[in-house]
MITIVEX-119802 format. One record per residue (C-alpha): residue number from 1; residue in one letter; x, y, z. Coordinates in steps of 0.1 Angstrom, whole numbers, m for minus. Example, Ala and Ser with C-alpha at 12.3 -4.5 7.8 and 13.67 -1.06 7.14 Angstrom:
2
- seq|type|c1|c2|c3
- 1|A|123|m45|78 $
- 2|S|137|m11|71 $
This chain:
108
- seq|type|c1|c2|c3
- 1|M|m276|2736|120 $
- 2|T|m257|2749|151 $
- 3|A|m222|2751|157 $
- 4|D|m222|2717|175 $
- 5|E|m241|2698|149 $
- 6|R|m221|2680|124 $
- 7|P|m234|2680|88 $
- 8|S|m249|2650|74 $
- 9|V|m242|2632|42 $
- 10|P|m263|2642|14 $
- 11|A|m293|2615|10 $
- 12|E|m289|2614|m29 $
- 13|L|m253|2600|m29 $
- 14|D|m249|2563|m37 $
- 15|R|m228|2540|m14 $
- 16|T|m194|2548|m35 $
- 17|G|m201|2587|m28 $
- 18|C|m208|2581|8 $
- 19|E|m177|2561|13 $
- 20|A|m156|2588|m5 $
- 21|L|m170|2616|18 $
- 22|R|m164|2595|51 $
- 23|E|m127|2590|39 $
- 24|L|m125|2627|42 $
- 25|E|m143|2633|74 $
- 26|G|m113|2634|97 $
- 27|R|m93|2657|74 $
- 28|D|m84|2693|85 $
- 29|A|m106|2721|74 $
- 30|S|m78|2733|49 $
- 31|T|m79|2700|33 $
- 32|L|m118|2697|32 $
- 33|R|m119|2734|16 $
- 34|A|m95|2722|m12 $
- 35|A|m113|2691|m18 $
- 36|G|m145|2711|m21 $
- 37|R|m130|2736|m48 $
- 38|Y|m119|2707|m66 $
- 39|L|m151|2688|m67 $
- 40|E|m169|2721|m77 $
- 41|E|m145|2725|m106 $
- 42|L|m148|2688|m113 $
- 43|A|m186|2690|m116 $
- 44|A|m185|2721|m138 $
- 45|W|m160|2704|m162 $
- 46|T|m182|2673|m160 $
- 47|E|m213|2694|m170 $
- 48|R|m194|2711|m199 $
- 49|R|m178|2678|m211 $
- 50|G|m212|2659|m212 $
- 51|A|m227|2680|m240 $
- 52|D|m192|2676|m260 $
- 53|D|m188|2639|m255 $
- 54|E|m222|2629|m270 $
- 55|G|m214|2603|m297 $
- 56|D|m178|2607|m293 $
- 57|E|m157|2577|m302 $
- 58|G|m141|2558|m274 $
- 59|T|m160|2572|m246 $
- 60|H|m162|2548|m215 $
- 61|A|m189|2548|m188 $
- 62|T|m195|2523|m161 $
- 63|A|m231|2515|m160 $
- 64|D|m253|2504|m131 $
- 65|A|m259|2467|m136 $
- 66|D|m295|2471|m124 $
- 67|S|m302|2495|m152 $
- 68|I|m291|2471|m179 $
- 69|A|m307|2438|m188 $
- 70|L|m279|2412|m186 $
- 71|P|m275|2384|m212 $
- 72|D|m287|2349|m198 $
- 73|R|m253|2337|m194 $
- 74|V|m239|2366|m175 $
- 75|P|m244|2364|m137 $
- 76|K|m260|2395|m119 $
- 77|R|m230|2402|m99 $
- 78|A|m210|2411|m132 $
- 79|S|m196|2445|m136 $
- 80|V|m208|2463|m168 $
- 81|S|m190|2490|m187 $
- 82|V|m205|2508|m219 $
- 83|T|m182|2519|m245 $
- 84|T|m190|2537|m279 $
- 85|I|m168|2531|m310 $
- 86|G|m176|2546|m341 $
- 87|G|m212|2553|m331 $
- 88|T|m217|2517|m320 $
- 89|E|m224|2510|m282 $
- 90|Y|m208|2479|m267 $
- 91|R|m212|2465|m234 $
- 92|Y|m184|2447|m216 $
- 93|Y|m194|2423|m189 $
- 94|Q|m168|2409|m164 $
- 95|W|m171|2385|m135 $
- 96|R|m151|2361|m115 $
- 97|E|m158|2323|m115 $
- 98|G|m135|2306|m89 $
- 99|D|m100|2319|m96 $
- 100|E|m108|2328|m134 $
- 101|I|m120|2360|m145 $
- 102|R|m147|2358|m175 $
- 103|S|m159|2384|m196 $
- 104|E|m182|2389|m225 $
- 105|T|m186|2418|m249 $
- 106|V|m220|2424|m265 $
- 107|R|m228|2448|m295 $
- 108|R|m258|2467|m289 $
């Protein structure tokens, strides 16, 4: 990459990651370096915590709806949160129908 070439967004990022990076594109170099340091520390913390949290009570993770088979009564547009409580996994589905917010919890 030459001095005139702008870096490209990493291909392995999902849509949300790309949007987050695009929010930072107009910031000054000092802010970008501070954000980079924070992200490196956050990545290290996330890796350390990943091993510690397995089987932990009350951990929450938002799941990708494409990776989870939805119950018949839950629409594909529903958001899915996965929670483990007391070693039991629960999936919490939430979606909007008109002006109402619908939800369903399923024990796995």
